C-alpha positions, 0 to 999 in steps of 0.5 A, a space after each residue: 099552980 093547979 092543973 085541971 084534969 077531966 075524966 070521962 067515964 063511959 056509958 056502958 054496962 059496968 062502966 065506972 070504978 070504986 078502985 083508987 085512981 092515980 094520974 102521972 103528968 108528963 112534960 119535956 123535963 120529966 114527970 110528976 110522981 103518982 097523984 092520988 085522986 080522991 074518989 069522993 062519993 060521985 066520981 068515976 061513975 058511969 056516964 059521968 064527966 069529972 073535972 078535978 084540980 091537981 097540984 104537983 110538988 115541982 115545976 115542969 114545962 107540961 105537955 099535959 098527958 095523963 094516964 089513969 092507973 
C-alpha cells in the first residue's frame, strides 16, 4: 500500500537541495527503514510542493510522522 508524503520547500534565498533525501515512517508498532526519495529533476527546489508516493516493506499501524534526513 503506497503512502503519500508531501514535501514543502521554503521560498527563501538558497532554499532547495541537490542532496540525497531519505524519510523514515514511524508508527505505534515500529518504524520503517530509511526510504530513499529520488530527487528527479525538479523536486526539492525553492518554493516547490512535491507529492511523492512511497511504499514500505512491512505493515505498520501508522501515525504518520516523517522526517527528512
